[in-house]
N, CA, C, O and the ligand as a Tripos MOL2 file, in Angstrom:
@<TRIPOS>MOLECULE
protein
  313   311    79     0     0
PROTEIN
NO_CHARGES

@<TRIPOS>ATOM
      1 N          83.7350  401.9830   38.1100 N.3       1 MET1
      2 CA         84.1890  401.0060   39.1800 C.3       1 MET1
      3 C          84.6460  399.7500   38.5080 C.2       1 MET1
      4 O          83.8110  399.0840   37.8960 O.2       1 MET1
      5 N          85.8740  399.3700   38.5660 N.am      2 PRO2
      6 CA         86.3820  398.1960   37.8740 C.3       2 PRO2
      7 C          85.9090  396.9870   38.6550 C.2       2 PRO2
      8 O          85.9310  396.9570   39.8860 O.2       2 PRO2
      9 N          85.4440  395.9100   37.8310 N.am      3 ALA3
     10 CA         84.9950  394.7270   38.4360 C.3       3 ALA3
     11 C          86.0830  393.6690   38.4550 C.2       3 ALA3
     12 O          85.9850  392.6470   37.7750 O.2       3 ALA3
     13 N          87.0930  393.9160   39.2200 N.am      4 GLN4
     14 CA         88.2730  392.9890   39.1930 C.3       4 GLN4
     15 C          87.9440  391.7280   39.9630 C.2       4 GLN4
     16 O          88.6460  390.7300   39.8050 O.2       4 GLN4
     17 N          86.9580  391.7250   40.7520 N.am      5 GLN5
     18 CA         86.6480  390.5590   41.6250 C.3       5 GLN5
     19 C          86.0960  389.4040   40.7540 C.2       5 GLN5
     20 O          86.1010  388.2470   41.1740 O.2       5 GLN5
     21 N          85.6200  389.7400   39.5350 N.am      6 ASP6
     22 CA         85.0680  388.6690   38.7180 C.3       6 ASP6
     23 C          86.1210  387.8670   37.9690 C.2       6 ASP6
     24 O          85.7700  386.9420   37.2370 O.2       6 ASP6
     25 N          87.4350  388.2000   38.1320 N.am      7 LYS7
     26 CA         88.4550  387.4280   37.5110 C.3       7 LYS7
     27 C          88.6180  386.1050   38.2220 C.2       7 LYS7
     28 O          88.0400  385.9370   39.2960 O.2       7 LYS7
     29 N          89.3620  385.1590   37.6950 N.am      8 VAL8
     30 CA         89.4670  383.8220   38.1980 C.3       8 VAL8
     31 C          90.0470  383.7830   39.5920 C.2       8 VAL8
     32 O          89.5390  383.0770   40.4630 O.2       8 VAL8
     33 N          91.0870  384.5230   39.8030 N.am      9 SER9
     34 CA         91.6750  384.4830   41.1570 C.3       9 SER9
     35 C          91.6660  386.0010   41.6910 C.2       9 SER9
     36 O          92.4480  386.8500   41.2640 O.2       9 SER9
     37 N          90.7680  386.2240   42.5960 N.am     10 PRO10
     38 CA         90.7560  387.6070   43.0640 C.3      10 PRO10
     39 C          91.8830  387.9070   43.9970 C.2      10 PRO10
     40 O          92.1270  389.0730   44.3070 O.2      10 PRO10
     41 N          92.5940  386.8810   44.4680 N.am     11 PHE11
     42 CA         93.6660  387.0720   45.4060 C.3      11 PHE11
     43 C          95.0350  387.0400   44.7250 C.2      11 PHE11
     44 O          95.3170  386.1200   43.9580 O.2      11 PHE11
     45 N          95.8800  388.0230   44.9920 N.am     12 THR12
     46 CA         97.2740  387.9510   44.5220 C.3      12 THR12
     47 C          98.2310  387.5390   45.6280 C.2      12 THR12
     48 O          99.4180  387.3180   45.3900 O.2      12 THR12
     49 N          97.7140  387.4430   46.8040 N.am     13 SER13
     50 CA         98.4970  387.0390   47.9540 C.3      13 SER13
     51 C          97.5950  386.2590   48.9310 C.2      13 SER13
     52 O          96.3650  386.2740   48.8760 O.2      13 SER13
     53 N          98.3230  385.5840   49.8190 N.am     14 LYS14
     54 CA         97.5470  384.8490   50.8460 C.3      14 LYS14
     55 C          98.1360  385.2790   52.2240 C.2      14 LYS14
     56 O          99.2510  385.7940   52.3160 O.2      14 LYS14
     57 N          97.3480  385.0460   53.2590 N.am     15 LYS15
     58 CA         97.7780  385.5550   54.5150 C.3      15 LYS15
     59 C          98.2570  384.3510   55.3570 C.2      15 LYS15
     60 O          97.6370  383.2880   55.3670 O.2      15 LYS15
     61 N          99.3150  384.5520   56.0170 N.am     16 CYS16
     62 CA         99.8910  383.4730   56.8200 C.3      16 CYS16
     63 C          98.9480  383.3060   58.0920 C.2      16 CYS16
     64 O          98.6470  384.2820   58.7790 O.2      16 CYS16
     65 N          98.5310  382.1100   58.3500 N.am     17 PRO17
     66 CA         97.5500  381.8640   59.5020 C.3      17 PRO17
     67 C          98.3110  382.0170   60.8090 C.2      17 PRO17
     68 O          97.6700  382.1470   61.8510 O.2      17 PRO17
     69 N          99.6080  382.0100   60.8180 N.am     18 TYR18
     70 CA        100.3170  382.0650   62.1140 C.3      18 TYR18
     71 C         100.6770  383.4830   62.4980 C.2      18 TYR18
     72 O         100.4930  383.8820   63.6480 O.2      18 TYR18
     73 N         101.1910  384.2530   61.5440 N.am     19 CYS19
     74 CA        101.6250  385.6160   61.9720 C.3      19 CYS19
     75 C         100.9140  386.7220   61.1570 C.2      19 CYS19
     76 O         101.1220  387.9070   61.4180 O.2      19 CYS19
     77 N         100.1050  386.3510   60.2060 N.am     20 GLY20
     78 CA         99.2870  387.3640   59.4900 C.3      20 GLY20
     79 C          99.9100  388.0540   58.3900 C.2      20 GLY20
     80 O          99.2850  388.9180   57.7750 O.2      20 GLY20
     81 N         101.1560  387.7250   58.0780 N.am     21 ASN21
     82 CA        101.9190  388.2910   56.9430 C.3      21 ASN21
     83 C         101.3070  387.8980   55.5950 C.2      21 ASN21
     84 O         100.7950  386.7950   55.4060 O.2      21 ASN21
     85 N         101.3840  388.8040   54.7210 N.am     22 TYR22
     86 CA        100.9070  388.4470   53.3000 C.3      22 TYR22
     87 C         102.0550  387.8620   52.5130 C.2      22 TYR22
     88 O         103.1410  388.4390   52.4440 O.2      22 TYR22
     89 N         101.7960  386.6740   51.9010 N.am     23 LEU23
     90 CA        102.7910  385.9560   51.1780 C.3      23 LEU23
     91 C         102.2660  385.8170   49.7180 C.2      23 LEU23
     92 O         101.0840  386.0000   49.4270 O.2      23 LEU23
     93 N         103.1930  385.4930   48.8600 N.am     24 ALA24
     94 CA        102.8050  385.1740   47.5050 C.3      24 ALA24
     95 C         102.0150  383.9110   47.4240 C.2      24 ALA24
     96 O         102.1770  383.0380   48.2770 O.2      24 ALA24
     97 N         101.1650  383.7700   46.4420 N.am     25 ILE25
     98 CA        100.2420  382.6620   46.3530 C.3      25 ILE25
     99 C         100.9770  381.2910   46.3420 C.2      25 ILE25
    100 O         100.5430  380.3490   47.0040 O.2      25 ILE25
    101 N         102.0750  381.1960   45.5930 N.am     26 ASP26
    102 CA        102.8180  379.8230   45.4480 C.3      26 ASP26
    103 C         103.7620  379.6420   46.5600 C.2      26 ASP26
    104 O         104.4920  378.6510   46.5210 O.2      26 ASP26
    105 N         103.8510  380.4810   47.5680 N.am     27 LYS27
    106 CA        104.8900  380.2480   48.6750 C.3      27 LYS27
    107 C         104.3240  379.0560   49.5450 C.2      27 LYS27
    108 O         103.1310  378.9200   49.8180 O.2      27 LYS27
    109 N         105.3120  378.2360   49.9320 N.am     28 ARG28
    110 CA        104.9550  377.1820   50.8010 C.3      28 ARG28
    111 C         105.4320  377.4190   52.2780 C.2      28 ARG28
    112 O         104.9490  376.7700   53.2060 O.2      28 ARG28
    113 N         106.3430  378.3180   52.4490 N.am     29 PHE29
    114 CA        106.8060  378.6500   53.7800 C.3      29 PHE29
    115 C         106.6540  380.2910   53.9550 C.2      29 PHE29
    116 O         106.8010  381.1120   53.0500 O.2      29 PHE29
    117 N         106.3450  380.5530   55.2480 N.am     30 CYS30
    118 CA        106.2030  381.9850   55.5600 C.3      30 CYS30
    119 C         107.6450  382.4590   55.7880 C.2      30 CYS30
    120 O         108.4110  381.8860   56.5640 O.2      30 CYS30
    121 N         107.9730  383.5600   55.0510 N.am     31 PHE31
    122 CA        109.2860  384.0660   55.2450 C.3      31 PHE31
    123 C         109.4960  384.7910   56.5920 C.2      31 PHE31
    124 O         110.6210  385.0050   57.0420 O.2      31 PHE31
    125 N         108.3790  385.1500   57.2000 N.am     32 SER32
    126 CA        108.3750  385.8590   58.3840 C.3      32 SER32
    127 C         108.5550  384.9770   59.6450 C.2      32 SER32
    128 O         109.4360  385.1950   60.4760 O.2      32 SER32
    129 N         107.6410  383.9460   59.7310 N.am     33 CYS33
    130 CA        107.7190  383.1920   60.9440 C.3      33 CYS33
    131 C         108.2070  381.7300   60.6820 C.2      33 CYS33
    132 O         108.2980  380.9410   61.6230 O.2      33 CYS33
    133 N         108.5270  381.3630   59.3710 N.am     34 ASN34
    134 CA        109.1110  380.1490   58.9210 C.3      34 ASN34
    135 C         108.2050  378.9780   59.0830 C.2      34 ASN34
    136 O         108.6600  377.8340   59.0530 O.2      34 ASN34
    137 N         106.9600  379.2220   59.2500 N.am     35 ASN35
    138 CA        106.0060  378.1490   59.3590 C.3      35 ASN35
    139 C         105.6030  377.6480   57.9840 C.2      35 ASN35
    140 O         105.5860  378.4420   57.0440 O.2      35 ASN35
    141 N         105.2780  376.3770   57.8150 N.am     36 LYS36
    142 CA        104.7900  375.8940   56.6060 C.3      36 LYS36
    143 C         103.3290  376.2430   56.4150 C.2      36 LYS36
    144 O         102.4910  376.0370   57.2930 O.2      36 LYS36
    145 N         103.0580  376.7710   55.2550 N.am     37 VAL37
    146 CA        101.6290  377.2110   55.0270 C.3      37 VAL37
    147 C         101.0320  376.4550   53.8250 C.2      37 VAL37
    148 O         101.7400  376.0660   52.8970 O.2      37 VAL37
    149 N          99.7730  376.2750   53.8770 N.am     38 GLY38
    150 CA         99.0640  375.4640   52.8350 C.3      38 GLY38
    151 C          98.6810  376.2880   51.7270 C.2      38 GLY38
    152 O          99.2670  377.3480   51.5090 O.2      38 GLY38
    153 N          97.6930  375.8560   50.9750 N.am     39 LYS39
    154 CA         97.1260  376.5340   49.8240 C.3      39 LYS39
    155 C          96.2070  377.6560   50.2690 C.2      39 LYS39
    156 O          95.7820  377.7420   51.4210 O.2      39 LYS39
    157 N          95.9210  378.5200   49.2860 N.am     40 LEU40
    158 CA         95.0360  379.6480   49.6010 C.3      40 LEU40
    159 C          93.6090  379.1700   49.8260 C.2      40 LEU40
    160 O          93.0380  378.4100   49.0440 O.2      40 LEU40
    161 N          93.0470  379.6700   50.9700 N.am     41 ASN41
    162 CA         91.6380  379.4500   51.1260 C.3      41 ASN41
    163 C          90.8320  380.6300   50.5040 C.2      41 ASN41
    164 O          90.8070  381.7470   51.0210 O.2      41 ASN41
    165 N          90.1800  380.3040   49.3660 N.am     42 LYS42
    166 CA         89.6550  381.3400   48.6120 C.3      42 LYS42
    167 C          88.4550  382.1540   49.2340 C.2      42 LYS42
    168 O          88.0790  383.2400   48.7940 O.2      42 LYS42
    169 N          87.9150  381.5130   50.2840 N.am     43 LYS43
    170 CA         86.8590  382.2530   50.9830 C.3      43 LYS43
    171 C          87.4160  383.3710   51.9080 C.2      43 LYS43
    172 O          86.8550  384.4640   51.9920 O.2      43 LYS43
    173 N          88.4900  383.0680   52.5680 N.am     44 THR44
    174 CA         89.0640  383.9990   53.4970 C.3      44 THR44
    175 C          90.3260  384.7630   53.0860 C.2      44 THR44
    176 O          90.6940  385.7760   53.6800 O.2      44 THR44
    177 N          90.9540  384.2440   52.0680 N.am     45 GLY45
    178 CA         92.2380  384.8570   51.5940 C.3      45 GLY45
    179 C          93.3750  384.4110   52.4580 C.2      45 GLY45
    180 O          94.5090  384.8500   52.2670 O.2      45 GLY45
    181 N          93.0930  383.5300   53.4250 N.am     46 MET46
    182 CA         94.2250  383.0730   54.2840 C.3      46 MET46
    183 C          94.8110  381.7850   53.6860 C.2      46 MET46
    184 O          94.1590  381.0890   52.9080 O.2      46 MET46
    185 N          96.0120  381.5020   54.0590 N.am     47 ALA47
    186 CA         96.6430  380.1940   53.7070 C.3      47 ALA47
    187 C          96.1150  379.2370   54.6020 C.2      47 ALA47
    188 O          95.9620  379.5300   55.7880 O.2      47 ALA47
    189 N          95.7980  378.0410   54.1260 N.am     48 LYS48
    190 CA         95.3080  376.9180   54.9710 C.3      48 LYS48
    191 C          96.4970  376.4370   55.7730 C.2      48 LYS48
    192 O          97.6470  376.4960   55.3360 O.2      48 LYS48
    193 N          96.1810  375.9690   56.9410 N.am     49 GLU49
    194 CA         97.2090  375.3590   57.8010 C.3      49 GLU49
    195 C          97.4100  373.9770   57.3200 C.2      49 GLU49
    196 O          96.4150  373.2650   57.1800 O.2      49 GLU49
    197 N          98.6320  373.5010   57.0400 N.am     50 PRO50
    198 CA         98.7980  372.1450   56.6030 C.3      50 PRO50
    199 C          98.5520  371.2140   57.7480 C.2      50 PRO50
    200 O          98.7010  371.5640   58.9190 O.2      50 PRO50
    201 N          98.1750  370.0340   57.3860 N.am     51 ILE51
    202 CA         97.7760  369.0790   58.4270 C.3      51 ILE51
    203 C          99.0400  368.5870   59.0270 C.2      51 ILE51
    204 O          99.9440  368.1470   58.3170 O.2      51 ILE51
    205 N          99.1240  368.6530   60.3580 N.am     52 ASN52
    206 CA        100.3660  368.3990   61.0610 C.3      52 ASN52
    207 C         100.0290  367.0990   61.8780 C.2      52 ASN52
    208 O          99.4930  367.1460   62.9860 O.2      52 ASN52
    209 N         100.3700  365.9860   61.2690 N.am     53 TRP53
    210 CA         99.9520  364.7020   61.9610 C.3      53 TRP53
    211 C         100.6630  364.4990   63.2220 C.2      53 TRP53
    212 O         100.1050  363.9530   64.1730 O.2      53 TRP53
    213 N         101.9280  364.9360   63.2730 N.am     54 ILE54
    214 CA        102.7120  364.7540   64.4980 C.3      54 ILE54
    215 C         101.9960  365.4470   65.7820 C.2      54 ILE54
    216 O         101.9000  364.8740   66.8670 O.2      54 ILE54
    217 N         101.5500  366.6420   65.5420 N.am     55 SER55
    218 CA        100.8750  367.3790   66.6140 C.3      55 SER55
    219 C          99.6020  366.8360   66.9200 C.2      55 SER55
    220 O          99.1400  366.9070   68.0590 O.2      55 SER55
    221 N          98.9380  366.2370   65.8730 N.am     56 TYR56
    222 CA         97.6360  365.4800   66.1250 C.3      56 TYR56
    223 C          97.9130  364.3610   67.1580 C.2      56 TYR56
    224 O          97.2670  364.2230   68.1960 O.2      56 TYR56
    225 N          99.0020  363.5300   66.7420 N.am     57 ILE57
    226 CA         99.2580  362.3650   67.5270 C.3      57 ILE57
    227 C          99.6530  362.7720   68.9550 C.2      57 ILE57
    228 O          99.2260  362.1610   69.9350 O.2      57 ILE57
    229 N         100.4540  363.7860   69.0380 N.am     58 ILE58
    230 CA        100.8870  364.2430   70.4080 C.3      58 ILE58
    231 C          99.7060  364.7440   71.1860 C.2      58 ILE58
    232 O          99.6150  364.4640   72.3810 O.2      58 ILE58
    233 N          98.8390  365.4380   70.6070 N.am     59 CYS59
    234 CA         97.6000  365.9280   71.2150 C.3      59 CYS59
    235 C          96.7390  364.7320   71.6840 C.2      59 CYS59
    236 O          96.2730  364.6920   72.8220 O.2      59 CYS59
    237 N          96.5590  363.8280   70.8300 N.am     60 PHE60
    238 CA         95.7470  362.5870   71.1690 C.3      60 PHE60
    239 C          96.3800  361.8210   72.3430 C.2      60 PHE60
    240 O          95.7040  361.4070   73.2850 O.2      60 PHE60
    241 N          97.7040  361.6550   72.2410 N.am     61 LEU61
    242 CA         98.4060  360.9350   73.3350 C.3      61 LEU61
    243 C          98.3040  361.6670   74.6080 C.2      61 LEU61
    244 O          98.1290  361.0390   75.6520 O.2      61 LEU61
    245 N          98.4000  362.9320   74.5980 N.am     62 SER62
    246 CA         98.4190  363.6530   75.8570 C.3      62 SER62
    247 C          97.0170  363.5890   76.4550 C.2      62 SER62
    248 O          96.8840  363.4980   77.6760 O.2      62 SER62
    249 N          95.9450  363.6340   75.6190 N.am     63 TRP63
    250 CA         94.5640  363.4740   76.2200 C.3      63 TRP63
    251 C          94.3580  362.0620   76.6100 C.2      63 TRP63
    252 O          93.6450  361.8770   77.5970 O.2      63 TRP63
    253 N          94.8520  361.0530   76.0170 N.am     64 ALA64
    254 CA         94.7470  359.6690   76.4260 C.3      64 ALA64
    255 C          95.5080  359.5040   77.7680 C.2      64 ALA64
    256 O          94.9910  358.8680   78.6860 O.2      64 ALA64
    257 N          96.6660  360.0420   77.8820 N.am     65 PHE65
    258 CA         97.4120  359.9700   79.0840 C.3      65 PHE65
    259 C          96.6550  360.7110   80.2400 C.2      65 PHE65
    260 O          96.6110  360.2220   81.3690 O.2      65 PHE65
    261 N          96.0790  361.8710   79.9350 N.am     66 LEU66
    262 CA         95.3260  362.5780   80.8910 C.3      66 LEU66
    263 C          94.0980  361.7790   81.4970 C.2      66 LEU66
    264 O          93.8270  361.7210   82.6960 O.2      66 LEU66
    265 N          93.3760  361.1500   80.4230 N.am     67 GLY67
    266 CA         92.2450  360.3110   80.8190 C.3      67 GLY67
    267 C          92.7210  359.1210   81.6530 C.2      67 GLY67
    268 O          92.0620  358.7570   82.6270 O.2      67 GLY67
    269 N          93.8610  358.5040   81.2880 N.am     68 PHE68
    270 CA         94.3150  357.3460   82.0290 C.3      68 PHE68
    271 C          94.7900  357.8130   83.4130 C.2      68 PHE68
    272 O          94.5560  357.0910   84.3820 O.2      68 PHE68
    273 N          95.4280  358.9540   83.5630 N.am     69 TYR69
    274 CA         95.8060  359.4860   84.8590 C.3      69 TYR69
    275 C          94.6470  359.7950   85.7760 C.2      69 TYR69
    276 O          94.6820  359.5310   86.9770 O.2      69 TYR69
    277 N          93.5610  360.3940   85.1400 N.am     70 MET70
    278 CA         92.3710  360.6590   85.9070 C.3      70 MET70
    279 C          91.7650  359.3770   86.4670 C.2      70 MET70
    280 O          91.4460  359.2560   87.6500 O.2      70 MET70
    281 N          91.6260  358.4330   85.5450 N.am     71 TRP71
    282 CA         91.0960  357.0680   85.9080 C.3      71 TRP71
    283 C          91.9640  356.5280   87.1010 C.2      71 TRP71
    284 O          91.4720  356.0800   88.1360 O.2      71 TRP71
    285 N          93.2310  356.6140   86.8580 N.am     72 TRP72
    286 CA         94.1840  355.9400   87.8510 C.3      72 TRP72
    287 C          94.0420  356.6460   89.2450 C.2      72 TRP72
    288 O          93.9750  356.0270   90.3070 O.2      72 TRP72
    289 N          94.0030  357.9960   89.1230 N.am     73 ALA73
    290 CA         93.9520  358.7900   90.4160 C.3      73 ALA73
    291 C          92.6080  358.5130   91.1540 C.2      73 ALA73
    292 O          92.6070  358.3270   92.3710 O.2      73 ALA73
    293 N          91.4870  358.4850   90.4320 N.am     74 PHE74
    294 CA         90.1620  358.1910   91.0990 C.3      74 PHE74
    295 C          90.1110  356.6760   91.5320 C.2      74 PHE74
    296 O          89.4780  356.3210   92.5270 O.2      74 PHE74
    297 N          90.7760  355.8480   90.7700 N.am     75 TYR75
    298 CA         90.7640  354.3890   91.1010 C.3      75 TYR75
    299 C          91.5780  354.1920   92.4160 C.2      75 TYR75
    300 O          91.2050  353.4340   93.3110 O.2      75 TYR75
    301 N          92.6870  354.9130   92.4610 N.am     76 LYS76
    302 CA         93.5070  354.7170   93.7000 C.3      76 LYS76
    303 C          92.8290  355.2540   94.9150 C.2      76 LYS76
    304 O          92.9930  354.7060   96.0050 O.2      76 LYS76
    305 N          92.0810  356.2910   94.7700 N.am     77 ARG77
    306 CA         91.4650  356.9160   95.9410 C.3      77 ARG77
    307 C          90.3710  356.0170   96.5960 C.2      77 ARG77
    308 O          90.1860  356.0230   97.8130 O.2      77 ARG77
    309 N          89.6740  355.2650   95.7520 N.am     78 THR78
    310 CA         88.6360  354.4430   96.3400 C.3      78 THR78
    311 C          89.0800  353.0600   96.8390 C.2      78 THR78
    312 O          88.2630  352.2970   97.3530 O.2      78 THR78
    313 ZN        103.9770  383.6510   59.1740 Zn       79 ZN79
@<TRIPOS>BOND
     1     1     2 1
     2     2     3 1
     3     3     4 2
     4     3     5 am
     5     5     6 1
     6     6     7 1
     7     7     8 2
     8     7     9 am
     9     9    10 1
    10    10    11 1
    11    11    12 2
    12    11    13 am
    13    13    14 1
    14    14    15 1
    15    15    16 2
    16    15    17 am
    17    17    18 1
    18    18    19 1
    19    19    20 2
    20    19    21 am
    21    21    22 1
    22    22    23 1
    23    23    24 2
    24    23    25 am
    25    25    26 1
    26    26    27 1
    27    27    28 2
    28    27    29 am
    29    29    30 1
    30    30    31 1
    31    31    32 2
    32    31    33 am
    33    33    34 1
    34    34    35 1
    35    35    36 2
    36    35    37 am
    37    37    38 1
    38    38    39 1
    39    39    40 2
    40    39    41 am
    41    41    42 1
    42    42    43 1
    43    43    44 2
    44    43    45 am
    45    45    46 1
    46    46    47 1
    47    47    48 2
    48    47    49 am
    49    49    50 1
    50    50    51 1
    51    51    52 2
    52    51    53 am
    53    53    54 1
    54    54    55 1
    55    55    56 2
    56    55    57 am
    57    57    58 1
    58    58    59 1
    59    59    60 2
    60    59    61 am
    61    61    62 1
    62    62    63 1
    63    63    64 2
    64    63    65 am
    65    65    66 1
    66    66    67 1
    67    67    68 2
    68    67    69 am
    69    69    70 1
    70    70    71 1
    71    71    72 2
    72    71    73 am
    73    73    74 1
    74    74    75 1
    75    75    76 2
    76    75    77 am
    77    77    78 1
    78    78    79 1
    79    79    80 2
    80    79    81 am
    81    81    82 1
    82    82    83 1
    83    83    84 2
    84    83    85 am
    85    85    86 1
    86    86    87 1
    87    87    88 2
    88    87    89 am
    89    89    90 1
    90    90    91 1
    91    91    92 2
    92    91    93 am
    93    93    94 1
    94    94    95 1
    95    95    96 2
    96    95    97 am
    97    97    98 1
    98    98    99 1
    99    99   100 2
   100    99   101 am
   101   101   102 1
   102   102   103 1
   103   103   104 2
   104   103   105 am
   105   105   106 1
   106   106   107 1
   107   107   108 2
   108   107   109 am
   109   109   110 1
   110   110   111 1
   111   111   112 2
   112   111   113 am
   113   113   114 1
   114   114   115 1
   115   115   116 2
   116   115   117 am
   117   117   118 1
   118   118   119 1
   119   119   120 2
   120   119   121 am
   121   121   122 1
   122   122   123 1
   123   123   124 2
   124   123   125 am
   125   125   126 1
   126   126   127 1
   127   127   128 2
   128   127   129 am
   129   129   130 1
   130   130   131 1
   131   131   132 2
   132   131   133 am
   133   133   134 1
   134   134   135 1
   135   135   136 2
   136   135   137 am
   137   137   138 1
   138   138   139 1
   139   139   140 2
   140   139   141 am
   141   141   142 1
   142   142   143 1
   143   143   144 2
   144   143   145 am
   145   145   146 1
   146   146   147 1
   147   147   148 2
   148   147   149 am
   149   149   150 1
   150   150   151 1
   151   151   152 2
   152   151   153 am
   153   153   154 1
   154   154   155 1
   155   155   156 2
   156   155   157 am
   157   157   158 1
   158   158   159 1
   159   159   160 2
   160   159   161 am
   161   161   162 1
   162   162   163 1
   163   163   164 2
   164   163   165 am
   165   165   166 1
   166   166   167 1
   167   167   168 2
   168   167   169 am
   169   169   170 1
   170   170   171 1
   171   171   172 2
   172   171   173 am
   173   173   174 1
   174   174   175 1
   175   175   176 2
   176   175   177 am
   177   177   178 1
   178   178   179 1
   179   179   180 2
   180   179   181 am
   181   181   182 1
   182   182   183 1
   183   183   184 2
   184   183   185 am
   185   185   186 1
   186   186   187 1
   187   187   188 2
   188   187   189 am
   189   189   190 1
   190   190   191 1
   191   191   192 2
   192   191   193 am
   193   193   194 1
   194   194   195 1
   195   195   196 2
   196   195   197 am
   197   197   198 1
   198   198   199 1
   199   199   200 2
   200   199   201 am
   201   201   202 1
   202   202   203 1
   203   203   204 2
   204   203   205 am
   205   205   206 1
   206   206   207 1
   207   207   208 2
   208   207   209 am
   209   209   210 1
   210   210   211 1
   211   211   212 2
   212   211   213 am
   213   213   214 1
   214   214   215 1
   215   215   216 2
   216   215   217 am
   217   217   218 1
   218   218   219 1
   219   219   220 2
   220   219   221 am
   221   221   222 1
   222   222   223 1
   223   223   224 2
   224   223   225 am
   225   225   226 1
   226   226   227 1
   227   227   228 2
   228   227   229 am
   229   229   230 1
   230   230   231 1
   231   231   232 2
   232   231   233 am
   233   233   234 1
   234   234   235 1
   235   235   236 2
   236   235   237 am
   237   237   238 1
   238   238   239 1
   239   239   240 2
   240   239   241 am
   241   241   242 1
   242   242   243 1
   243   243   244 2
   244   243   245 am
   245   245   246 1
   246   246   247 1
   247   247   248 2
   248   247   249 am
   249   249   250 1
   250   250   251 1
   251   251   252 2
   252   251   253 am
   253   253   254 1
   254   254   255 1
   255   255   256 2
   256   255   257 am
   257   257   258 1
   258   258   259 1
   259   259   260 2
   260   259   261 am
   261   261   262 1
   262   262   263 1
   263   263   264 2
   264   263   265 am
   265   265   266 1
   266   266   267 1
   267   267   268 2
   268   267   269 am
   269   269   270 1
   270   270   271 1
   271   271   272 2
   272   271   273 am
   273   273   274 1
   274   274   275 1
   275   275   276 2
   276   275   277 am
   277   277   278 1
   278   278   279 1
   279   279   280 2
   280   279   281 am
   281   281   282 1
   282   282   283 1
   283   283   284 2
   284   283   285 am
   285   285   286 1
   286   286   287 1
   287   287   288 2
   288   287   289 am
   289   289   290 1
   290   290   291 1
   291   291   292 2
   292   291   293 am
   293   293   294 1
   294   294   295 1
   295   295   296 2
   296   295   297 am
   297   297   298 1
   298   298   299 1
   299   299   300 2
   300   299   301 am
   301   301   302 1
   302   302   303 1
   303   303   304 2
   304   303   305 am
   305   305   306 1
   306   306   307 1
   307   307   308 2
   308   307   309 am
   309   309   310 1
   310   310   311 1
   311   311   312 2
@<TRIPOS>SUBSTRUCTURE
     1 MET1         2 RESIDUE 1 A MET
     2 PRO2         6 RESIDUE 1 A PRO
     3 ALA3        10 RESIDUE 1 A ALA
     4 GLN4        14 RESIDUE 1 A GLN
     5 GLN5        18 RESIDUE 1 A GLN
     6 ASP6        22 RESIDUE 1 A ASP
     7 LYS7        26 RESIDUE 1 A LYS
     8 VAL8        30 RESIDUE 1 A VAL
     9 SER9        34 RESIDUE 1 A SER
    10 PRO10       38 RESIDUE 1 A PRO
    11 PHE11       42 RESIDUE 1 A PHE
    12 THR12       46 RESIDUE 1 A THR
    13 SER13       50 RESIDUE 1 A SER
    14 LYS14       54 RESIDUE 1 A LYS
    15 LYS15       58 RESIDUE 1 A LYS
    16 CYS16       62 RESIDUE 1 A CYS
    17 PRO17       66 RESIDUE 1 A PRO
    18 TYR18       70 RESIDUE 1 A TYR
    19 CYS19       74 RESIDUE 1 A CYS
    20 GLY20       78 RESIDUE 1 A GLY
    21 ASN21       82 RESIDUE 1 A ASN
    22 TYR22       86 RESIDUE 1 A TYR
    23 LEU23       90 RESIDUE 1 A LEU
    24 ALA24       94 RESIDUE 1 A ALA
    25 ILE25       98 RESIDUE 1 A ILE
    26 ASP26      102 RESIDUE 1 A ASP
    27 LYS27      106 RESIDUE 1 A LYS
    28 ARG28      110 RESIDUE 1 A ARG
    29 PHE29      114 RESIDUE 1 A PHE
    30 CYS30      118 RESIDUE 1 A CYS
    31 PHE31      122 RESIDUE 1 A PHE
    32 SER32      126 RESIDUE 1 A SER
    33 CYS33      130 RESIDUE 1 A CYS
    34 ASN34      134 RESIDUE 1 A ASN
    35 ASN35      138 RESIDUE 1 A ASN
    36 LYS36      142 RESIDUE 1 A LYS
    37 VAL37      146 RESIDUE 1 A VAL
    38 GLY38      150 RESIDUE 1 A GLY
    39 LYS39      154 RESIDUE 1 A LYS
    40 LEU40      158 RESIDUE 1 A LEU
    41 ASN41      162 RESIDUE 1 A ASN
    42 LYS42      166 RESIDUE 1 A LYS
    43 LYS43      170 RESIDUE 1 A LYS
    44 THR44      174 RESIDUE 1 A THR
    45 GLY45      178 RESIDUE 1 A GLY
    46 MET46      182 RESIDUE 1 A MET
    47 ALA47      186 RESIDUE 1 A ALA
    48 LYS48      190 RESIDUE 1 A LYS
    49 GLU49      194 RESIDUE 1 A GLU
    50 PRO50      198 RESIDUE 1 A PRO
    51 ILE51      202 RESIDUE 1 A ILE
    52 ASN52      206 RESIDUE 1 A ASN
    53 TRP53      210 RESIDUE 1 A TRP
    54 ILE54      214 RESIDUE 1 A ILE
    55 SER55      218 RESIDUE 1 A SER
    56 TYR56      222 RESIDUE 1 A TYR
    57 ILE57      226 RESIDUE 1 A ILE
    58 ILE58      230 RESIDUE 1 A ILE
    59 CYS59      234 RESIDUE 1 A CYS
    60 PHE60      238 RESIDUE 1 A PHE
    61 LEU61      242 RESIDUE 1 A LEU
    62 SER62      246 RESIDUE 1 A SER
    63 TRP63      250 RESIDUE 1 A TRP
    64 ALA64      254 RESIDUE 1 A ALA
    65 PHE65      258 RESIDUE 1 A PHE
    66 LEU66      262 RESIDUE 1 A LEU
    67 GLY67      266 RESIDUE 1 A GLY
    68 PHE68      270 RESIDUE 1 A PHE
    69 TYR69      274 RESIDUE 1 A TYR
    70 MET70      278 RESIDUE 1 A MET
    71 TRP71      282 RESIDUE 1 A TRP
    72 TRP72      286 RESIDUE 1 A TRP
    73 ALA73      290 RESIDUE 1 A ALA
    74 PHE74      294 RESIDUE 1 A PHE
    75 TYR75      298 RESIDUE 1 A TYR
    76 LYS76      302 RESIDUE 1 A LYS
    77 ARG77      306 RESIDUE 1 A ARG
    78 THR78      310 RESIDUE 1 A THR
    79 ZN79       313 GROUP 0 **** ****
């Protein structure tokens, strides 16, 4: 039984977190779904999702807007 898992990098590929395709370790973009992928997560073998600040900001703003709208709607009713 070969003990290949004891080598430094047991992974020769990483998995796209968006579409599940296997990519080369050094790839930055998924050739299948064209999403940007991060570095390999050595625990799961998946590529990490790169931090997308724009979607964070949009998410935050939409929640803030929703909160403001709820406040405004209840404020108007009373
Ligand atoms: Zn993909």
